[in-house]
N, C-alpha and C positions, 0 to 999 in steps of 0.2 A: 120771403112771406114775413110781413110786420104786423104786429097787433095794431088794430085800430083804436084801441084805448090809448096807444102810445103815440099817435098821430095827431096833427091837427091841419085846419083847414089854412088856405093860403093866408086868411087873415091872423092867422094864429090862435085861433080859438079851437079849443075841443070840439069834437063833433056829439051830438045828442046820441046817445045809445039807441033810442029808436030810429035813428036815420043809418044806423051801421048797414043793415041788410039792402039798402038803397044805394051804397058804394059800388061803382064799377068794379068787376073783379073781387068782392069780398065772398066770404064764405066762411064757415066754421071750421075749426081746425080743433082737434082733441091733442093735449098735450101733457106731458107728465111732470108734476111738480112736487117738491117736498113739503113736508108737514111737520114743524116742529113743536110738539106738544108741551116742551121744557121751556121755550122761549120767555114765557109769561113769568115763570117762575124764577128764570134766571135774572131777568129785569128786576125782581121784586129783592132777589138776594145781593144784587149788587149796586142797590142804591145807597147803600151806606147805612141803611136801619139797623137799629140795635134790638129790632124785635126778636124774641127767640125763634129759632127754627124749628121747623116740624122733623122731628128725628125719624119719623116713620115715613115722610116722604121720598117717593122713589119716582122721578120723573120717566114718562114713557120715552120710547125709543122713537126716532124720526122715522117717518114713513112716506111713502109714494103715493099719490092718487091721479087720476086723469080729470083734466078740467077741459071743460070746451071753451074755446076763444073765438073771437072773431078776428079774422086776418084779411089782407089783402095781397093777392098774388101779382099785381101790377102796380107799383106804388104811381108811377107817370099817370097812369090811366085812371087811378082813384080819386085824382084831384086833390090829394092829401100830401102832406110833408111830415118830415119829422120834427119834433119840438127843437126849436134853436136852430134847426137847419136851413139852407138856402133853397134846397130841393133839387140841387144839381146832382146828376147821377154820381160824379165823382166823389163829392162831399157824402153823399148818402152811403157809397160804398165803404168809404174810410169809417163812417159813424158805423155802420153795421159790424164791420171788423173789430172795431174797437169794442163794441157791445158784445159781441160773439166771445171775445177773449176773457171779458169780464165775467160773463156767465160760465164759462168754462174753469174759470178760477174759483167761482162760488160752488162749482160741482164738486170740485177737488177737495175744498174745504169741508163739504156735508159729507164727503165719503170719509175724510179723515176724522171728523167728530163720530160718526157711526162706529168707525173701526175703535178708534180709541175709547168710547165708551164701553163695547164690549171687553175690549184688553182691560180697563180697569176694573170690570166686574170679576174677571177671572183672577187677576192679581189680587184683588182683594182677598178672596177665599184664600189664596196662598199666604198671604202677608200675616192674616190672622190666626192661620195654623202655625205659622213660625212664632208670632209672638204670644200663643198659647205656651209654647214650650219654653219662651224666652222668660216670661215672668214667673215661671216655676223655678228659677234658677236660685240657688243659694246665696249666692254673692253677685255683687254688681261687676259689670266689666270696666274696664280701665277708662276715665274720663266721664263716667256716670255723673259723679258729684258735680261737675262743670253745668251739666245740662239740667240737673235737677236746681241747681243755685239760679239760674238763669229763668227757669219758668216760676220759681217761686218769687224771687225779688221783683222780677218784671210784672208779676202778676197776669201772666199770659190768659187770655179770655178762654182757650180751650180748657186750661187746670182750674179757672174760675168757674166755669159753666159745669164741669165734672163734679167740683165740690159741691155747687148748690143742688146738684141731682143725686148726691151719695154715689160717686163713681160707678155708673152702669156697665160701661165697657170693662172696666177692671172687673167687676163681677163675672161677667160675660167670658173674659179671657182665663180668669180662676176658677171658671166651674162652680161659682159660689151662687145659690138661688138667691134672688133679691126680693124681698117682699114689697108690695105696691098697693096704691088704693088709699093711702092715710098720710097725712102731712108728718115729714121725719121719716118715712119709710127708708129702710136701710142702714138708719142710724147705728143700731147695735152692731149690724153685721159689719159695718167699717170699723168700729172700735175692736171687734174680735180679730179682723185681719190686721189692724195695727199692734194689739196685745200680743200676736202671735209672733211678730218680728221682735224677738227678746234680745237680738246681739245688736251692735252697731253695725256689721255686715248686712245682717237680715234687714235691719230697718232702712239702711240705704237702697238695698235690692227693692223692698217694698214701695218706697217712695218714688223710685225710679218706674216701677211699673205703674204706678199712678200716673205718673206725668206722661208716660208714652201711651197709656190706653186712653187718656184725656185727649192726646193728638189724634190718634186712630179713630174716636168717635166723631171727630169733626171732618174727617176725610169722606170723599164720595166724588162722584164723577165731575163735580166741579173742579176738582182739586187740579186735575193736569191742565184745565182749561186757565185757572186763575192761581197757579202756585204762590205761595207767599214765602216769606225768608224763613218763617218758622217751620216750612214744611221741609224746605231744605236742611234745616239745623237738625231736625228729628229723624228725618229719613237718612241723612248723610251719617249723622250717629249710628243708626241700625246698620249700614253698610259696614261700617267700622267694625261693628260686632258681630258680622257674619252673615248679615242678610244679603240675598242677591237679588236685586231689583231688576223687574221687568222692563222692556223699552218704554212703556208709556209712563212707568213710576220714574223713570230716568229723566222724564221733562222736569219733575219737580226739583231737580237737581241741577238744572239750568243745562242740561244737555240736548242738543238739539235732534228732534227725531229724524232719523234715517227712512227714505221710502224703502218699501220691500218690494218684492216680485209679486206680492199678492196684490200690493196696491195698484202695480201696472196693470195687471190681468183685471182687477175690478174696474179699472180706468177704460180698458178697451172695451169690456162688457156695457158699462154704462153709457159710453160715447155711441154705442151700437142702439142700446134702448133709447137713449135721448136725444137721438137724431133730429127728432121733431121739434126739439126745442128751438131750433133755428127760426121758428116763429115767435119765440119769447122776446 
């Protein structure tokens, strides 16, 4: 079965929608398709714009919905042909196999996106619990000075953003209540945190905590999809200092994600549920 919207007449012209019911062998078929509420947000976030991000934004999870589409069950009898095709049965079969292979690849990628988004949300909870204990350290671990130096000297955008907003994630990890609602809110609290670090070792640890918290504040479900060199730098340092990253977090380190038995099971289930996608 082929969607009429993807077919053309012998003259190579698309068939008017009002004519679809008159095509020999045409009927309405219901298929299951994916909807990605976050696609629009992703496009905006990847356009290179310097506009500030909405820290409270949480893209919705992709979901499936049933959609009615017009299809033909007998291409030869319909008098239509595929776009760019000659209409021969051999070529049509090859084109359909190629299209189905592409659809299957898209379905696998959709399953991966859903699974990794859920995995990231779980990993984020674990990681922030670990960071809460980490920023409470009295002294900085080995190699901390190099990370702090790189962040400060290069003026990394995550640190610049945190400084502009008075380190909201640092307050969260330290368990310090941060006032809001007026210009400069949090300035006095930041000064108290800085003054509390009265020794060189404490000052280094506090600065490291600010750098790591600034990075953490910029992470999200987009991180595993578009990991940056700074993601790898900071997470790599945390791993050296004892953090155990989850599989989805290892993507930020440049490690290739391995398929799981759960993926294979989901694949089989979805193939059964989406058998009707042969009409797509």
